[in-house]
N, C-alpha and C positions, 0 to 999 in steps of 0.2 A: 504493500500499500504506499509506504513512504517513497519507495523509487518511482512510482507512477506519479506522485505529487511533485516530486523533484523534475521528472521528465516533462510533465505539463508546464511548470513553471519556467523551465529553460526554453520550451518551445514558445510559450508566450513571449518571453524576453526577446527571443530571435525574431518573432512576428512583429513586435512593436519597434525593434531596431530597424527592420527592413522597411516597415511602413514609414517610419520617420525619415530614413535615408531617401526615400522616394518623394517626400513631401517638398513642395516648392513654396517659397516665400510668397505672400500675397500683398500686392500693391493697390491702394485704392487712392483716388483723387480726393482732396479736401477743399473746403470752400475757399474760392478766391479772395485775396485780399485786395480791397479797392485801391490802397496805396501802391501796390505793386501787381497789376493785373496779370503780367506775364510770369511772375515768380510762381511756379508750379508747386503748390503744397500737397504732400502726400503722406500716407502712412505705409509702413512696411511691417507685416506681421509674420511671426515665426510660428507655423502651424504645427510644429513638432511636439509631441508629448514629452520627450526627454532630451533632445539633442539641442544645445545652444548653437546659435550661428556666431562665430568668432571673426575677428577681423574684417568687419563689414565695411564695404566701400560701394558707394553708388554713383554711376556716371549717367548723366541726363543726355541723351543724344537727340539733337534736332533732326528729325527725318524729313520734315517737309515744311516749307514756309513760303507763303505767298503774300505779296503786298500789292498796293494799288499801282506800283511801278513793274510788278511781274514777280518771277519766282527767284527765290534766294538760293545760290548754291549752298547746300547743306552738308556736303561729304565731309564726314568726320568733325563736324561742329559739335562740340560737347562742353558741358560744365559739370564740375564735381558737385554732387549735393552736399548741403551743409549738414554734417553729422556731429553731433557731440558725444555719442555713445558708439563704441566700436564693436559691441557685442549685443546680442539680443537672446534672452533666455526662452526657454520653451514656453510657448503660449503668450509671449509678450509682443506688444506692438510698440513701435516707435514713430514719431512724427519728425519729418524733415522738409526740406524744399530745395528746388533747383533754382537758382538765381539767373533766370533766363533773360531778365531785362536787359543786361549788358550785351546780348547777342541780338535780340529783336528790336530794341530801342535805339536804332542807329539811323540818323537822319537821312542818309543817303538811300536807305531801302524804301522809305515812305511809309504809309500807314499799313499796320498789319491787318491782313485779312484772314488768313489761316495759319495756325502753327500746330504742328504735330510733333510729339516727342515720344521717346521710348526709354525706359529705365533699364540699365544694365546693373544688376546687383552682383557683386563678387563677395564670397564669404568662405569660411572654412567650417567643415563639420568633420569631427573625428580626425582633424589634421589634413583632410582633403580639400582641395581648392575646388569651389564650384561657382558656376556663373548661371544666372537666370535671367530671362528677358520679360519685361512686362508687356502687357497689352499696350496699344498706341493710346495716347492721351491727345485730345484735339482741344484747341481753343479757336473761337471765331468771334468777332464784335457782335454778331447777331445774338449770341447768348455768351457774353463775356465771362464765361467760366470754363473749367476744364471738365471734359467728359471722357469716359472710356470707350474704346472701340475695339472689338475683337480683331486679332490679326488673322488674316486669311492667307493661307499658303497655297 
């Protein structure tokens, strides 16, 4: 009887470990700040039951931008998210933002019509470096706030 209980406990621990290793962090857009409408505020949630996300770094990539003067070349344009905490405990959510104003508020570009970004989160779990990519987030003056859009492959 004791052997069966130990076997079940070990099997459960392995199942939880595999489940946690396959979980991806979850990004969600937050309310736009009127003082900085292009600064993308978001949350990052660690859905794991037991594994922390260590050495967290987030890069905000400008994927698409259009102005009243035309399309902006966005290849490899990015900013680093403002992070105060470098690890996220299991089940914990942190708040951060991408200071995109410096990129999109440039007089030579004209007035922004559409901005689209994607977050790339880099972190370590059990010493293994992992990367995850968020959904695309969109901004337009029609509804001056950030909305999520599923990525279609």
